[in-house]
N, C-alpha and C positions, 0 to 999 in steps of 0.2 A: 772697187768694192767698198769705198768709203761710206756710201749711203747704206750699204748692207751692214756695216759695222754699227752705225747708229741704230739701225733697226734692231739688231741683235741686242745691243745694250739696253734697249727700252723694253725687252721682253724676257725678264728673268724667269717667268713662269715656264717658258719653253726651254731655255738653254742652260741656265746656271747649274741645276742639279745634274743634267745630262753631261755637261762638260766636266763637272767635278768628277763624275764617275769615269769619264774617258781619260781624265788626267791622273787617275789613280787615287783620288781622295775617297774618304769613307762615305759611301752611299749605300743604302739598304739594297741588298742583292735581290735580283729578280729571278724567280724560278720560271723555267720553261721559255718558250719562244712565242712572242706575240706578233702576228702579222697584222700590222695596222690596216684598217680599212673600213669595214662596214659600219654604218651608223643606223642599222635597222632598228635598234632599240629606241631611237629618238625620232626616227622618220626624217624625211628630206625637208629642209627649210631653206628658202632663199635660192633655190636652184631652178626656178621656173623657166628661165631662158635656156638653160642647159637641157631641161626636160623637153622643151619644144624642139630643140635641135635633134635630139635622139628620137623623139616621136616622128619627126619628119623623115629621118633616115629609115625608120622601120616602115613607115607608110610607102616610101619609095621602093623598098624591097618587095613589099606586097604587090606593088605595081610594076614588077619586072625591071626595077632600076637598082642595081647593086650599089652598095655604099660602104665607106670606110670612115672611121673617126678615131683619133688618138686623144684621150683625156690625159692632161698633165696637171700636176700640182704638188704641193707639199704633202707630207704624211698627215693623215687625219682630216684633209680638206673635203673629203666626200666622194672621191673617185669610185671607190668600191660600192658606195651607196647608190651611185648613179648606175653602175652595172646591174645591181639588184633591181633598181627601178626599171631599167631597160628590159630585164627578163620578165618583170611583172607586166610590161606592156606588150609582150611578144605573143599574144594570143594567136593560135593557129600556126605558129612557127615552131620549127625544131631548133632547140638551143643547145649549143655545145660550149663547154666552159673549160678554161685552163687557168692555172695560177702559177706564175713564175716562182721558183723555189731556189734560194741561194745555193743550197747543197747540191742541186742538180744542174747548175749553170754550166758545168764543164762536160755534161753528158750530151753528146750530139743527138739531136732529135728527141730529147726527153719531153720538151714542150709539145711537139707534134703528137707524140704518143699519148700524152694526157688529153689533148684536145680531141683527137680523132678516134680514140679507142672505141667509143660507142658506135661508130659507123664503119669500122674496119671490115665488117662482114659484107659491105657493099663493094669491096675491091674487085670482085669478079665482074663488075659491070663496066670497068674502065679498061682501056687497052692493056694487053698482057705485059708489055715491056714497062709500062708505067706502074702497074700494080706490083710487078716484081721489084722495082726500085723502091717503092714505098714500103713494101713488106720487109725488105731487108733493112731499110733505114730505121724502122720502129721495132725491129727485132722479131717480127713474126716469122720470117725466114732468115736463118743465120747466113745462108749462102745462096747464091743464085746469080743470074745475069743482071746487068745494070747495077742498082743498089746504091748504098749510101755514099760511095765514092763519086757518083755522078749526081751532084746536087741539083743540076739543072733538071734531070729526069725526075728527081724527088719533088721539086717544086711544081713541075708540070703535073705530076700525079696528084698532088694536093689540090691543085686547081680543078683537075678533072673529077676528083672524088667529090669535092664540094658542089660542083655543078650537077653531078649525078644525084647527090642527096637532095639538092634543092628542087629536083624534078618532083619529089614527093611532097615537099612543103617548103616555104621560104625558110632559109637557114640563117640563124643568128649565132655568131661566134663571139664570145666574150672572153677576153684575155686580160686578167688582172696581174699586177706586179710584172708588167712586161719587161722591165729593166732587168729582171732576173731570168728571163728566158735564155736558153742556150743559143749561141750564135747561129747554129745550123737551122734551128726552128725559126728564128727571126728572119733569116735570109729567105726561107721558103714562104713564110707568111707575108712578108713585104712584097715578094715577087707576085704572089696571088693578089694582094691588095691593089697593086698597080695594073692588073689586067682584068679585073672584074668589070663587067658591063651589064648584061641583062640576065645574069644567072640566078637572080633572086637570092643573093648572098650578102650579108652585112658582117663586117669585122669591126669590133670595137675594142680598142686597146686602152689600158690604163697604166700609166707609168709615173713614178715619182720624179720630181725635180731634185737636182743636187746630189744624186747618188754617184758614187765612184764608177759604178757600172751603169752606163746610160743606155736608154732605148733610143739610139740615134738613127732616125729615119728621115728622109727628105721627100717632099712632094706629096705627103699625105695630109688630109685635112686634120687640123688640131683644134682642140678646145681647152683653154687653160683656166683652171679653177682657182679663184682667189678666196681670201677670207670673207666671211659674211659681213654685211654692213651692220651698223650699230642697231638699227631697228630689228632686223632679223635675229641678230645675236641676242638681243634682249628677250625676244620671244622664246628663243631656244633656252636661255637661262631660266626664264619663268616656267617653262615646261618641266624643268628639272628641280624646281623649288616649289614650296607650298604657298608662296606669295610672290607678287611682282617684285622685280628688282628696280630700285630707284635709278634714275638716269645717271647720276654721278657715279654710282657703283658700277652700273653697266658699262659706262664709257671707259672706266679705268680697266675693267676686266677685258673689254674688247681690245683696248690698246695693248695690253700686256700679252694677250694671246694672239693678236693679229687677226681676230675673228675666226680662228681655226675651230671648226665644229667639234672635233674630237676633244680639244682642250676645254672648250666651253661646256660640253656635255659632262665631262668628268669632274671639272673643278668644283661644282656645288657640293659634292660629297666630302670635300676637304675643308669647307668653310662652315662656320656656325650660322644659325638662322639670323642672329644679330648682325653679323658681318654682311650677310646677303641683303637684309632689309635696311641697312644703313645706320642702325642704332649702335653698332660697334664698328670701330675702325678696321679696315682691311689690314692684314699683316704687311709689313714692309716688303716682304718677299712672298709672293703667292705660292702656296704649296703645289707640289706635283703629285698626281696619282701615279701608281706604278705603271699604268698603261701608257700615259703620256711620257713619263720619264724614260721608259724602255724604248719607245719609238725614236726619240731624238738622241738618246745615248747610243743606240745602235748605229745611227748615222755618224755621230761624232767619232766613234771608235774606229771607223774605217778611214778617217782622215789621217794624213801624216802627222807625226808628233809636233813639229813646229807649227802646223796649221791649227791644231787643237789648242796650242798655247796662245796663239793670237786670239782665237775665239773665246777662250776662257777669260783673257784680259778684257775683251769687248763686253762680255756678259757681266763682269764684276765692276767695270768702270761706269759710273752713274751720271756723267755729264753728257754722254753721247757725242763727244768730240773725237773724230777720227785721229787727229794729230796726237792727242794724248794716248789713245789706244796703241797706235803704232810705235810711239816712243817707248811706252812701257813694255810692249812686246819685244822690241829690239833689245831693251835692257835685259830681258830674260832669254835672249838668244834667238829670237824670232826675226829672221830677215824679212824685208818688205815683200819679197815674192812668196813667202810662206802663206800669205793670205789667199793666193789665187785659187787653190783647190776648193776653198769654201764658197 
């Protein structure tokens, strides 16, 4: 994790205020719950290669080749925006959507219920024993043969139902925040994903990196989203400003945000026109909007106390030297292994 400590220390725009909040320091409270994701308000930039992959997946489905893709990346990097883009490209297809919700993560089959609810009226088209199992799993029938206790039958039912629906039109299933899906839904959907062939079905999942609850699947195609490059980040900044951003200002902001599109799109509202055009110096510590602060504070709050302490030291230490960070963290009671969850 040494390299990651250096990375964290170099990006106070992302971590300092979030970690202060997680450590119990005074930070402005945030009302409501924000689910990080869509960048529809600024459009997609710098994701041409990812868009090509998704377009190819959809073309394959239209040509009777089913497909699966897992999008992974940090909060705000554009996973949800790519799902929106995929839906916009899904002309002539039926689109089903679900979003993992933390408060529903312990409810078995809550994710399946959300995803399949629009097509549950087609259950009478699949074999009776599979239909009975899925009806019971999603609460349509509280009792009956088969059912939620037989998760194999439930998974088979999902596969059969999707194949049946895809007889009408190619089917695209978009699942955002997959790391918050309940385990039963994940098991069923991954079972389906591994058995798709020529059913005209596409499954696209989006999941955050670094969450305590991970979307752990193996054997499925993955696409990892990184921060934007300097040129694309500059264009994004310029789209949020009334004038172009000088290279030296752009480069500093990109370095501190890691090219994160959410941070880049939010930050201009917190800086003056002079700071953005280079006629005034940038602040020593770039400010956070409530949106960005909440996204990363939410993640930090789920980490163990000793781990948050190590990250807070990393964010506050300005040399970027892991040895100094670890020594200081140990002096505050953070054992070396406390860094591992981060």
